[in-house]
N, C-alpha and C positions, 0 to 999 in steps of 0.2 A: 264618469265616462259616458253616461247616458246622454249628456248634452255637450260633449266635448266639441270645441271649435278651434279654429286656427289661433285665436287670441290666447286660449289656454296653452297651446303649444309654444307660442312666443314667450309667454310668462315662464314656462318650465325650462326653456332653453336658457333664458337669462339666469334663472336660479341655478341651473346646472353648471354654468360657467363660474358663478360665484362659489359654488361648493367645490368645484375642481381647484380653483385658486386657493380656497381655504385649506383643502386637503394637502396641497403642495406648499403651503406657507408662502404663497405669492402675494405681494402687496399690489392691489389694484389701485389706479389713480383715484384720489379722493373725489375729484370733480365728476368722474364717471359714476362712482357709487352714489353720490348725491343726486345726479341726474336720474339714475334708475330709481332711487328712493322716491323721487318726485312723481314718478309714474304711479307708485303704489300708495304713498301717503302724502298727498299734495299739501296738507296743512300741518305736517309734522316739522318741528324745528330740528334741523340736522346739526348745526354747528354747536349746539349746547350739550350734545351727548358726552357724558363723562366716561372715562375708562372703567370697565367693569372689573371688580376684584373677586366676585363670587361666581359660582357656576351659573350658566345661563339656564333659561327655562327648560325644565325636563321635557323630553319628547320631541324637541325640535331638531335633534341631531347636530347641534352647534356646540363646538368645543369651548371650554372656558378660556382657552388661549387665543381664540379668534379676536382679531383687532376689533375695537368697539364699534366702529362705523359699519364694518362688514357684518358684524354680529347683529347689529340693529336691522340691517337690510335683510339678512337671512330670516330673522324673526318676523319681519314684515311679510316676507313670502309665505311663511307658515300661516300668519294671520289672514292674509288675503285668500289663500287656498281654503282655509277652514271656513271663512265667511261665505265664499263662493258656493260651498256645498249646501249651505242653508238658505242663501238669499239670491234670488234672481236679480235683485237690484245691484248687488255687488258685482255680479258678472257683467251686467250692463254697463256699469261705470268703468270697469277695467277694459271692456271692449271699446268703449268710446275713447278712452285715453290712448290705447294702442293704435286704434284705427286712424286717429288724427295725426299721430306722430310716428308712423311706421318707419319713415326714412331715418328719423333720429334713432329709433330703436336699433335699426340695422347698423348705424354708425357706432352705437355703444357696444353692441355685441362684437363687432369687428375689432374695436379697440381692446376689449377684454381678451378676446382670442389672441390678438397679437402680443399682448403682454405675457400671456401664458406660453405662447409659442417661443418667445424670446427667453423666458426663464426656464424652459424645459428643453434646452439644447435643440431647438428646432422641431420638437415633437408637438403636433397639433392636438388640441383637445378633441375628444370624441364623445358625443352624446347619443345614447341609444333609447329609442322608444319601443318597448316591447308590448305596450298595452293597447295598441290600436285594434287588435283583433277582439278586444272586449267591447268595442262600440257596437251596440245592438243593431243598428242599421248600417250594413256594410257600405252603402253608397256614401255615407257621411265621411268615411275614410278619405275618399277621393275629393270631396268638397274641401276638406282640410288641406290636403296636399296641393290642390289647385291654386292656393293662395301664393302669389309670386314671391313674397318675401321669404317664405320658408325654403325656397329653392335657391336662394342667393347667399347661403351661409358660406363664409370663407374657410370653414373647417367642416369636419365630417359629422353629419347628423344622420343616423341610421333609423329608418322606420321599418318595422316588421309587421306583416299581416299575413293571414292564411293564403297559401298559394292559390286556393280556389278563386280568390278575388282577382287573380291575374286574368281570368277568363271573362271578367266583366267588361262590357264595351267601354266603361268609363276608365279602365286601366290605361287605354291608349292616350287619354287626355293628359297623363302625367309623364309619359315615357320620354318626351323631348326635354323635360325640365329636370329629371333626376336620372342618375345612373341606376338602372333597374337590374336586379339580379334575381333570377328565379331559381330557387334551390329545390330540386325534386325530393320526394319522400325517400327516406333511407330504405333500401331494399332488404326485406327479410326473406324474400325468395326471388329466384330468377324468373325470366320470362317463361321458361319451361316448367316452372313451379318446383324446381329443385331448391333445396335450402341454401340460403346465403348466410353462412356462418359468420362472415365478417360483419354483415349488417346487424345481425342479432347481437354480436359482441359490442358494437359501437353503441347501440341503443341501451344496452345494459349498463355501459359505462356512463352514459348521459344520466340515466336514472340514479346511479350511484352518487352523482354530484348533488342530487336533491334529496335522497332518502337512504337510510341504512338498509342494505340488502338483507340483513338479518330479520327485518320486519316481514319479509315474504316467506311463506312456507316453501321449502325447497327440498322436499322429500324426493328420493329417487323415483323418476317416472312421473313426478307431479310437481314440476317447477312452476310455481304460480306466476312469477314474473315473466318467464319465457312464454307462458300461455297468453298473458296479457299482451305481450309484444307481438306475437304471431297474429292474434285475433284483431289487433288494431292496424295491422298492415303497414307499419312503419310511420304512421301518423302520430307524431309526438303529442299533438294537441289532444287527440282522442285517448292516447295512452295515459297521459297525466290526468285527464278527466276521470278515466276508469280507476286509476290508482287512488285518487282522492275519494271517489265514491266507495270503493272496496274498503279503504282504510276506515272510513266513517262507519261502515256496516260492521267491520270487525270490532271497532271500538264499542259500538252499541251492544254487541254480543258479549263484550268483556273478554275478547280473545287477545292473546299476546302477539299473534301474527295474522297477516292477511292470508286466508286460506282459499282453497279453490272455490268454495261456495260463495265467498265474498266477491271473488273475481268474476264468477259466472253471473252473479246478480248485477254487477256493474256493466258487464258486457251485454246482458239482456236489455238493460235500460237504453244503452247506446244503440243496440240493434233496433229497438222500437222507434227511436228517433229517426234512424236512417230509412227504415222501411216505410215510414209515413210519407216519405218524399216521393217514392216511386208508385206508379200505377200499373195495372195489369197490361196495358198496351206497351209498356216499357220492357216487359219481361223477355220478349223474344230477342231484342237487341242486346240486353244484358247477358242473356245466356250465350249469345254468339260471341260476345267479348270473352266470356269465361272459357268457352270451349274451343275457340279458334285462335291459334297463335297469330295468324295474319291480322285478325281483327284487333288484337292487342297492340299490334304495331301501327295499324292504319284503320281507324274506325270510319266506316262509310258515312254514318249519320252524324254530321258535325254539330247539328243543333242539339241532338241528344247528348253528345259528348260534352258540349259546353254546359248544358243544364246539369248533367250528372257530376261533372267535375266541380262545379260551383258549390255543390252540396256534399262533396266527398263520397258520393256513392261509387264513383269511379275515381281511382287514384293514379296520378302520373308518377312514373319512375324514369330513370335514365341509366342506360348501360351502353355508352357510346351513342346510341340513338334513343330518342324518347319512345316510351311505350306505356301502356295503360293496363290496368286490371281492375276487377271488381274489388271493392272493400271486402275483406274476408267475412265480415258479418252479413253483408248482402249475399255473398255466395252461400253462406250457411242457410240463410232464409230461403233462397231459391232451391236449395237441395231439399230442405224440409217440405217445401211446397210441391216437390216432384218435378220441378221445371228443369233441374239439372240432375242427371243420372251419373253418379260416380262409378 
């Protein structure tokens, strides 16, 4: 992900369609598979591949029942991706192939998508990229999405990235090419700071999809998971970062559960990251956001809002109308500093 580019995304879209077809038992046209294979293994002989009778290479995620030609193509994807991690030369060759033949690539993906569409009773394939938020330089997200071919898919490709990047000036460069949907943070409290029990329950349910709730200490009056949810302000990204950090600490201690001390350690680390972003001249405006309901609805300093939201120091919510509030850990910091008097 450190060097991800649009050519990587094109490659993964092609692989995604092949895997969807394989999962559904759909036979893709041999000519199309051979053409895609040519992208990846120019000098490989396709027609001589014999049907496999044993299980395929371990770790590739390819089933033994996969047709031999498709199996060979999926194995090629695995090989190219593995080589690309280790060799800049492999990435350069792949880039050159795709760059010269982008229009052909679009034709192949459209053909594969149409076959899947026809075989799945009119249901389109959907490919989701959740990893774009892991690209270390956020601006590179938009460099990838500005590539016109990625906006011309005849089926749904969903790209997710942190909402804070929607406040980047570069976000406007992709709005006309994609259907953009901004999903605000889940409210754990309301604009008047009363508890939003529904939001807390939803986030707890999301966590339960990823982790056993029994791993969190849940003594009466000391629900560790709820503590983490409240202190991360509805930011799932921050919540899962803290859960992972707290779990690693608990494991290091040899504990059977994530306890309050583990959660507080993780939250302290996150607080340190957030507070390094703000400077003393910001304090007055941040205190005003915390203390004044009108400021939470309409922040006067738009430059500050943009900068603080890009870094998640200020979080956006929605309850009919958009509104904003300090990240709970920033509020805690300003209370400790005596800037906010409770």
